[in-house]
Backbone as a chain_set.jsonl record, in Angstrom:
{"seq": "XXXXXXXXXXXXXXXXXXXXXXXXXXXXXXXXXXXXXXXXXXXXXXXXXXXXXXXXXXXXXXXXXXXXXXXXXXXXXXXXXXXXXXXXXXXXXXXXXXXXXXXXXXXXXXXXXXXXXXXXXXXXXXXXXXXXXXXXXXXXXXXXXXXX", "coords": {"N": [[-28.572, -9.393, -11.525], [-27.24, -7.018, -13.705], [-27.14, -5.648, -16.972], [-25.71, -4.441, -20.054], [-25.785, -3.93, -23.552], [-23.39, -3.68, -26.101], [-21.224, -2.621, -28.823], [-18.247, -3.578, -30.623], [-15.553, -1.343, -30.833], [-12.823, 0.659, -31.607], [-9.518, -0.827, -31.72], [-6.692, -0.959, -29.744], [-3.221, -1.388, -29.602], [-0.721, -1.545, -27.347], [2.633, -0.909, -26.47], [4.28, -0.988, -23.56], [6.83, 0.708, -21.737], [9.906, 0.301, -19.882], [9.531, 0.996, -16.493], [7.112, 2.401, -16.74], [3.917, 2.983, -15.292], [1.222, 0.973, -14.306], [-1.974, 1.345, -13.054], [-1.808, 3.904, -14.178], [-0.65, 4.754, -16.737], [-2.347, 3.511, -18.559], [-4.867, 4.605, -17.972], [-4.364, 7.317, -18.543], [-3.846, 7.149, -21.3], [-6.357, 6.214, -22.162], [-7.9, 8.439, -21.559], [-6.757, 10.355, -23.282], [-7.424, 9.24, -25.786], [-10.143, 9.269, -25.691], [-11.584, 7.042, -24.688], [-14.292, 5.446, -23.438], [-15.312, 3.057, -22.556], [-14.051, -0.225, -22.269], [-12.365, -3.366, -22.878], [-9.519, -4.992, -21.562], [-6.309, -6.552, -21.914], [-3.228, -7.709, -20.515], [0.216, -8.473, -20.824], [3.553, -9.37, -19.881], [6.287, -8.057, -18.034], [6.8, -7.085, -14.612], [8.281, -4.803, -12.325], [9.866, -5.346, -9.133], [8.573, -4.056, -6.058], [6.098, -3.038, -6.586], [2.661, -3.072, -5.492], [-0.096, -5.113, -4.783], [-3.628, -5.67, -4.412], [-4.892, -8.294, -2.581], [-7.134, -9.329, -1.462], [-9.921, -9.023, 0.913], [-9.494, -8.265, 4.408], [-11.417, -9.154, 6.182], [-14.298, -10.799, 5.434], [-16.779, -9.92, 6.225], [-16.747, -7.273, 6.882], [-17.57, -3.966, 6.131], [-16.829, -0.748, 4.918], [-14.602, -2.862, 3.0], [-11.452, -3.871, 4.375], [-8.452, -3.796, 2.816], [-6.213, -6.51, 1.991], [-2.872, -6.397, 1.219], [-0.225, -7.184, -1.076], [3.191, -7.123, -1.373], [5.255, -6.944, -4.144], [8.191, -8.543, -4.548], [11.064, -8.338, -6.294], [11.486, -8.964, -9.863], [8.632, -9.882, -11.765], [6.766, -12.086, -13.874], [3.833, -11.222, -15.719], [0.323, -11.481, -16.257], [-2.657, -10.152, -17.148], [-6.12, -9.104, -16.868], [-8.744, -6.851, -17.602], [-11.077, -4.06, -17.239], [-12.107, -0.91, -18.613], [-13.896, 1.847, -17.558], [-15.662, 4.925, -17.383], [-15.649, 7.121, -14.523], [-17.725, 8.867, -12.108], [-16.818, 11.451, -12.379], [-16.149, 11.525, -14.967], [-13.728, 10.472, -15.716], [-11.598, 8.005, -17.154], [-11.352, 4.809, -15.688], [-9.333, 2.14, -14.782], [-9.936, -1.221, -14.048], [-8.263, -3.841, -13.134], [-7.292, -7.19, -12.805], [-4.621, -9.354, -12.055], [-2.23, -11.984, -12.599], [0.813, -12.755, -11.083], [4.029, -14.02, -11.476], [6.972, -15.627, -10.192], [9.865, -17.457, -10.094], [8.581, -19.989, -9.781], [6.569, -19.412, -8.001], [3.403, -17.882, -7.408], [1.119, -15.109, -7.398], [-2.053, -13.554, -7.266], [-3.899, -10.604, -7.961], [-5.481, -7.341, -7.557], [-4.56, -4.558, -9.511], [-4.78, -1.919, -8.695], [-3.292, -0.343, -6.877], [-0.917, 0.06, -8.127], [1.611, -0.986, -10.358], [4.861, -1.303, -11.726], [6.199, -1.437, -14.975], [8.603, -3.796, -16.075], [11.149, -3.626, -18.241], [9.487, -4.402, -20.664], [6.057, -4.288, -21.589], [2.904, -5.444, -22.713], [-0.195, -4.285, -23.812], [-3.484, -4.789, -24.814], [-6.214, -3.026, -25.86], [-9.609, -3.177, -26.225], [-12.106, -1.421, -27.458], [-15.401, -0.68, -26.299], [-18.403, 0.268, -27.612], [-21.453, 2.234, -27.717], [-22.625, 1.553, -25.27], [-24.029, 1.92, -22.074], [-22.561, 2.569, -19.208], [-21.091, 3.048, -16.004], [-18.711, 3.872, -13.502], [-19.533, 4.139, -10.224], [-19.151, 5.696, -7.077], [-19.583, 3.835, -4.207], [-20.845, 4.216, -1.106], [-21.132, 2.364, 0.986], [-19.53, 0.133, 0.225], [-17.152, 1.43, -0.309], [-15.673, 1.846, -2.601], [-15.465, 2.39, -6.217], [-18.116, 1.146, -8.021], [-19.281, -0.757, -10.801], [-21.939, 0.39, -12.713], [-24.543, -0.45, -14.814], [-26.805, 0.359, -17.495]], "CA": [[-27.617, -9.084, -12.576], [-27.54, -5.902, -14.598], [-26.284, -5.748, -18.152], [-25.901, -3.539, -21.185], [-25.231, -4.492, -24.787], [-22.656, -2.713, -26.913], [-20.528, -3.118, -30.01], [-16.804, -3.358, -30.589], [-15.081, -0.133, -31.49], [-11.409, 0.638, -31.99], [-8.609, -1.724, -31.006], [-5.39, -0.338, -29.539], [-2.146, -2.265, -29.159], [0.252, -0.686, -26.683], [3.857, -1.457, -25.881], [4.708, -0.177, -22.435], [8.279, 0.719, -21.566], [10.474, 0.129, -18.554], [9.203, 2.013, -15.502], [5.765, 2.949, -16.85], [3.088, 2.472, -14.194], [-0.161, 0.554, -14.527], [-2.93, 1.714, -14.084], [-1.697, 5.307, -14.596], [-0.408, 4.944, -18.166], [-3.532, 3.054, -19.296], [-5.919, 5.592, -17.779], [-3.985, 8.518, -19.301], [-4.05, 6.831, -22.709], [-7.804, 6.161, -22.386], [-8.369, 9.833, -21.548], [-6.276, 10.977, -24.52], [-8.127, 8.666, -26.934], [-11.586, 9.349, -25.414], [-12.131, 5.694, -24.514], [-15.215, 5.466, -22.32], [-15.559, 1.686, -22.116], [-13.149, -1.122, -22.99], [-11.827, -4.606, -22.309], [-8.061, -4.921, -21.672], [-5.451, -7.648, -21.48], [-1.837, -7.287, -20.338], [1.258, -9.477, -20.621], [4.884, -8.793, -19.826], [6.988, -8.166, -16.769], [6.703, -5.944, -13.7], [9.369, -4.648, -11.369], [9.572, -5.471, -7.718], [8.233, -2.776, -5.44], [4.669, -2.787, -6.743], [1.809, -3.665, -4.469], [-1.399, -5.501, -5.317], [-4.65, -6.021, -3.431], [-5.098, -9.741, -2.702], [-8.361, -9.74, -0.789], [-10.295, -8.272, 2.113], [-9.07, -8.883, 5.678], [-12.584, -9.784, 6.802], [-15.349, -10.764, 4.416], [-18.011, -9.364, 6.794], [-16.495, -5.875, 7.213], [-17.78, -3.004, 5.051], [-16.105, -1.085, 3.695], [-13.565, -3.864, 3.235], [-10.066, -3.47, 4.631], [-7.709, -4.648, 1.875], [-4.933, -7.176, 2.234], [-2.005, -6.086, 0.086], [0.967, -8.022, -1.225], [4.326, -6.414, -1.956], [5.977, -7.762, -5.122], [9.626, -8.449, -4.354], [11.747, -8.857, -7.477], [10.773, -8.916, -11.147], [7.619, -10.921, -11.953], [5.989, -12.192, -15.101], [2.466, -10.789, -15.444], [-0.758, -11.692, -17.219], [-3.809, -9.529, -16.505], [-7.327, -8.815, -17.632], [-9.483, -5.799, -16.926], [-12.01, -3.215, -17.975], [-12.045, 0.535, -18.438], [-15.153, 2.575, -17.632], [-15.54, 6.252, -16.784], [-16.249, 7.301, -13.204], [-18.706, 9.958, -12.039], [-16.158, 12.683, -12.825], [-15.879, 11.395, -16.399], [-12.358, 9.992, -15.932], [-11.491, 6.553, -17.361], [-10.76, 4.076, -14.571], [-8.994, 0.75, -15.09], [-10.074, -2.239, -13.008], [-7.526, -4.976, -13.695], [-6.745, -8.222, -11.932], [-3.508, -9.971, -12.761], [-1.408, -13.009, -11.95], [2.228, -12.408, -11.097], [4.796, -15.211, -11.162], [8.428, -15.524, -10.079], [10.567, -18.62, -9.543], [7.665, -21.059, -9.407], [5.551, -18.932, -7.06], [2.467, -16.97, -8.058], [0.13, -14.373, -6.621], [-3.011, -12.853, -8.11], [-4.523, -9.499, -7.245], [-5.915, -6.137, -8.267], [-3.426, -3.666, -9.767], [-5.16, -0.524, -8.461], [-2.274, 0.404, -6.133], [0.135, 0.387, -9.077], [2.771, -1.829, -10.636], [5.728, -0.698, -12.733], [6.668, -2.355, -16.016], [10.021, -4.134, -16.167], [11.601, -3.734, -19.629], [8.42, -4.252, -21.654], [4.728, -4.823, -21.303], [1.973, -5.299, -23.835], [-1.606, -4.166, -23.446], [-4.435, -4.652, -25.909], [-7.463, -2.409, -25.415], [-10.699, -3.352, -27.189], [-13.13, -0.451, -27.082], [-16.812, -1.067, -26.352], [-19.183, 1.47, -27.911], [-22.911, 2.142, -27.597], [-22.992, 0.918, -24.007], [-24.156, 2.879, -20.983], [-22.032, 2.013, -17.974], [-20.38, 4.069, -15.253], [-18.233, 3.485, -12.176], [-20.061, 5.07, -9.222], [-18.672, 5.459, -5.722], [-20.56, 3.231, -3.319], [-20.43, 4.566, 0.252], [-21.088, 1.161, 1.82], [-18.377, -0.676, -0.169], [-15.958, 2.257, -0.218], [-14.982, 2.011, -3.874], [-16.314, 2.606, -7.385], [-18.727, -0.069, -8.565], [-19.804, -0.595, -12.146], [-23.393, 0.423, -12.891], [-24.929, -0.497, -16.221], [-28.221, 0.612, -17.716]], "C": [[-28.138, -7.904, -13.362], [-26.651, -6.064, -15.816], [-26.645, -4.678, -19.171], [-25.239, -4.183, -22.392], [-24.567, -3.386, -25.589], [-22.074, -3.371, -28.138], [-19.042, -2.867, -29.836], [-16.455, -2.111, -31.382], [-13.638, -0.304, -31.936], [-10.641, -0.396, -31.168], [-7.251, -1.031, -30.947], [-4.411, -1.387, -29.04], [-1.051, -1.354, -28.611], [1.477, -1.49, -26.272], [4.27, -0.499, -24.783], [6.203, -0.344, -22.233], [8.661, 0.631, -20.093], [10.107, 1.302, -17.647], [7.826, 2.628, -15.629], [4.85, 2.232, -15.864], [1.667, 2.169, -14.653], [-0.853, 0.672, -13.164], [-2.736, 3.097, -14.696], [-1.571, 5.493, -16.107], [-1.627, 4.527, -18.998], [-4.656, 4.082, -19.171], [-5.618, 6.892, -18.523], [-4.217, 8.321, -20.79], [-5.546, 6.826, -23.042], [-8.399, 7.566, -22.41], [-8.009, 10.524, -22.858], [-7.068, 10.518, -25.74], [-9.646, 8.653, -26.767], [-12.237, 7.962, -25.382], [-13.001, 5.717, -23.266], [-15.482, 4.097, -21.738], [-14.676, 0.763, -22.94], [-12.84, -2.363, -22.168], [-10.328, -4.562, -22.543], [-7.405, -6.232, -21.268], [-4.013, -7.134, -21.424], [-0.945, -8.504, -20.175], [2.6, -8.768, -20.574], [5.535, -9.051, -18.494], [6.773, -6.923, -15.934], [7.865, -5.977, -12.722], [8.912, -5.02, -9.968], [9.267, -4.089, -7.163], [6.778, -2.402, -5.625], [3.894, -3.497, -5.65], [0.448, -3.947, -5.08], [-2.338, -5.867, -4.165], [-5.008, -7.483, -3.644], [-6.302, -10.244, -1.899], [-8.719, -8.828, 0.365], [-9.822, -9.01, 3.372], [-10.209, -9.676, 6.311], [-13.735, -9.684, 5.82], [-16.676, -10.22, 4.933], [-17.901, -7.876, 7.105], [-16.723, -4.991, 5.985], [-17.563, -1.6, 5.596], [-14.967, -2.051, 3.997], [-12.196, -3.231, 3.507], [-9.202, -4.384, 3.765], [-6.481, -5.312, 2.481], [-4.086, -6.845, 1.009], [-0.793, -7.007, 0.097], [2.025, -7.209, -1.964], [5.061, -7.358, -2.898], [7.477, -7.52, -4.948], [10.32, -9.107, -5.543], [10.87, -8.779, -8.713], [9.842, -10.117, -11.255], [7.108, -10.92, -13.385], [4.563, -11.784, -14.761], [1.536, -11.112, -16.602], [-2.021, -11.161, -16.545], [-4.955, -9.289, -17.456], [-8.118, -7.756, -16.868], [-10.445, -5.07, -17.827], [-11.712, -1.753, -17.676], [-13.47, 1.058, -18.553], [-14.935, 3.921, -16.956], [-16.205, 6.275, -15.402], [-17.212, 8.494, -13.245], [-18.123, 11.3, -12.457], [-15.813, 12.632, -14.311], [-14.485, 10.897, -16.723], [-12.361, 8.485, -16.157], [-10.775, 5.898, -16.179], [-10.562, 2.623, -14.972], [-9.23, -0.114, -13.863], [-9.456, -3.509, -13.592], [-7.056, -5.906, -12.586], [-5.697, -8.97, -12.733], [-2.874, -11.063, -11.909], [0.045, -12.623, -12.149], [3.015, -13.642, -10.683], [6.282, -14.936, -11.116], [8.942, -16.803, -9.43], [9.618, -19.693, -9.022], [6.598, -20.672, -8.402], [4.67, -17.914, -7.769], [1.562, -16.298, -7.046], [-0.789, -13.679, -7.619], [-3.635, -11.735, -7.3], [-4.886, -8.36, -8.162], [-4.745, -5.157, -8.352], [-3.678, -2.216, -9.364], [-4.138, 0.292, -7.684], [-1.066, 0.746, -6.992], [1.271, -0.612, -9.137], [3.548, -1.182, -11.776], [6.252, -1.756, -13.695], [8.176, -2.556, -15.894], [10.324, -4.422, -17.63], [10.477, -3.523, -20.642], [7.121, -4.873, -21.163], [3.857, -4.586, -22.519], [0.561, -5.239, -23.302], [-2.409, -4.023, -24.731], [-5.721, -4.115, -25.295], [-8.482, -2.556, -26.53], [-11.85, -2.473, -26.714], [-14.536, -1.044, -27.231], [-17.602, 0.216, -26.562], [-20.677, 1.168, -27.785], [-23.35, 1.372, -26.363], [-23.034, 2.004, -22.93], [-23.735, 2.195, -19.693], [-21.135, 3.058, -17.325], [-19.908, 3.48, -13.934], [-18.706, 4.555, -11.19], [-19.557, 4.678, -7.839], [-19.831, 4.95, -4.87], [-20.075, 3.452, -1.891], [-20.275, 3.329, 1.137], [-19.844, 0.32, 1.52], [-17.063, 0.111, -0.091], [-15.157, 2.371, -1.499], [-15.98, 2.141, -5.018], [-16.804, 1.279, -7.938], [-19.304, 0.234, -9.93], [-21.324, -0.635, -12.112], [-23.679, 0.441, -14.376], [-26.409, -0.219, -16.334], [-28.56, 0.416, -19.184]], "O": [[-29.331, -7.806, -13.649], [-25.531, -6.563, -15.708], [-27.731, -4.099, -19.146], [-24.245, -4.898, -22.258], [-25.115, -2.294, -25.737], [-22.382, -4.519, -28.457], [-18.628, -2.052, -29.012], [-16.997, -1.865, -32.46], [-13.286, -1.301, -32.567], [-11.057, -0.783, -30.076], [-6.727, -0.576, -31.964], [-4.737, -2.182, -28.158], [-0.523, -0.501, -29.324], [1.362, -2.614, -25.786], [4.573, 0.665, -25.043], [6.77, -1.399, -22.52], [7.847, 0.858, -19.198], [10.344, 2.46, -17.991], [7.39, 3.323, -14.711], [4.987, 1.031, -15.63], [1.007, 2.987, -15.294], [-0.337, 0.126, -12.188], [-3.435, 3.439, -15.65], [-2.298, 6.293, -16.696], [-1.903, 5.133, -20.034], [-5.323, 4.394, -20.157], [-6.529, 7.506, -19.078], [-4.724, 9.215, -21.468], [-5.959, 7.363, -24.07], [-9.303, 7.845, -23.197], [-8.843, 11.192, -23.47], [-7.352, 11.318, -26.632], [-10.357, 8.094, -27.601], [-13.296, 7.743, -25.97], [-12.512, 5.974, -22.166], [-15.837, 3.973, -20.566], [-14.554, 0.929, -24.154], [-13.026, -2.402, -20.951], [-9.891, -4.14, -23.613], [-7.894, -6.934, -20.383], [-3.628, -6.244, -22.182], [-1.299, -9.454, -19.477], [2.767, -7.696, -21.156], [5.368, -10.114, -17.894], [6.586, -5.831, -16.471], [8.36, -7.04, -12.347], [7.719, -5.008, -9.663], [9.661, -3.076, -7.741], [6.264, -1.545, -4.907], [4.401, -4.396, -4.978], [-0.097, -3.118, -5.809], [-1.905, -6.307, -3.1], [-5.384, -7.879, -4.747], [-6.458, -11.447, -1.689], [-7.932, -7.966, 0.757], [-9.762, -10.239, 3.389], [-9.991, -10.735, 6.9], [-14.106, -8.582, 5.416], [-17.616, -10.071, 4.152], [-18.877, -7.275, 7.552], [-16.143, -5.233, 4.926], [-18.083, -1.29, 6.668], [-14.431, -2.065, 5.105], [-11.844, -2.197, 2.939], [-9.209, -5.602, 3.948], [-5.81, -4.76, 3.353], [-4.548, -7.002, -0.121], [-0.395, -7.533, 1.137], [1.774, -6.677, -3.046], [5.449, -8.455, -2.496], [7.964, -6.413, -5.178], [10.171, -10.308, -5.764], [9.662, -8.556, -8.621], [10.209, -11.233, -10.884], [7.029, -9.872, -14.026], [4.123, -11.979, -13.628], [1.916, -11.027, -17.77], [-2.417, -11.659, -15.491], [-4.79, -9.273, -18.675], [-8.155, -7.765, -15.637], [-10.613, -5.4, -19.001], [-11.147, -1.408, -16.638], [-14.173, 0.758, -19.518], [-14.108, 4.036, -16.052], [-17.174, 5.561, -15.145], [-17.471, 9.053, -14.311], [-18.867, 12.198, -12.852], [-15.25, 13.584, -14.853], [-14.09, 10.896, -17.889], [-13.045, 7.756, -15.439], [-9.731, 6.37, -15.73], [-11.488, 1.958, -15.438], [-8.779, 0.217, -12.767], [-10.057, -4.168, -14.441], [-6.504, -5.474, -11.574], [-5.856, -9.196, -13.932], [-2.97, -11.064, -10.681], [0.455, -12.219, -13.237], [2.714, -14.253, -9.657], [6.803, -14.127, -11.884], [8.501, -17.179, -8.343], [9.831, -20.242, -7.941], [5.802, -21.516, -7.991], [5.14, -17.172, -8.632], [1.277, -16.844, -5.98], [-0.351, -13.265, -8.692], [-3.877, -11.884, -6.103], [-4.642, -8.396, -9.368], [-4.026, -4.955, -7.373], [-2.852, -1.355, -9.668], [-4.115, 1.516, -7.816], [-0.275, 1.619, -6.635], [1.819, -1.028, -8.116], [2.962, -0.586, -12.68], [6.691, -2.829, -13.282], [8.925, -1.611, -15.645], [9.795, -5.381, -18.191], [10.513, -2.557, -21.404], [7.114, -5.854, -20.419], [4.063, -3.629, -23.265], [0.166, -6.036, -22.452], [-2.061, -3.243, -25.618], [-6.248, -4.677, -24.335], [-8.248, -2.11, -27.653], [-12.483, -2.752, -25.696], [-14.816, -1.8, -28.161], [-17.483, 1.152, -25.771], [-21.099, 0.012, -27.751], [-24.329, 0.627, -26.403], [-22.18, 2.89, -22.889], [-24.455, 1.353, -19.154], [-20.497, 3.855, -18.013], [-20.614, 2.682, -13.317], [-18.334, 5.724, -11.301], [-19.534, 3.502, -7.475], [-20.905, 5.55, -4.822], [-19.024, 2.943, -1.503], [-19.36, 3.273, 1.958], [-19.177, -0.154, 2.44], [-16.001, -0.459, 0.159], [-14.064, 2.939, -1.491], [-17.189, 2.018, -4.817], [-16.012, 0.401, -8.28], [-19.763, 1.347, -10.188], [-21.925, -1.559, -11.563], [-23.122, 1.254, -15.114], [-27.183, -0.507, -15.421], [-29.714, 0.582, -19.579]]}, "num_chains": 1, "name": "protein.A"}
C-alpha cells in the first residue's frame, strides 16, 4: 500500500444539464478551476447510448481487454470517483457508478462516457497538500495512481 496525507480544500457543487458528458465536463471544470486532486460523488440520470466498462474479459490477460455494457434507455445513476492529474498535467476523473432502470442494475467505470439526462449533480471535494499523479503503466495499459 502507498499513501499520502492531505487536507480538504474547496468544495464545488455542480448541476449538470441535459446532454453534458461525464467525464468530459468534470475534467474540463477541474482544469478551469485548477483542481489537482479531489473526491467526487454524482447522482442523477443518464441517457441511453452511454457505455461503461464492467470488467476485464480475462483476469489473467495484461493489458486487460475490457468488457463494456451499452446503456439502453434512461438510467438512474449514483457514482463515486477521484480526480488526479496525469503525467501531462491534465485532470483525469476515475469514477465508478451504479446505473438502474426498471429494477435492473449495472455498475461500471464511466471512462468511455455517459450523457446526463435532464439533470445531474456532482459534488467535488478538493484535496490539497497531497502528492499524487496518474501515470501510464505499460503492463496494465492505463493510468494508475501513484502517491508519494
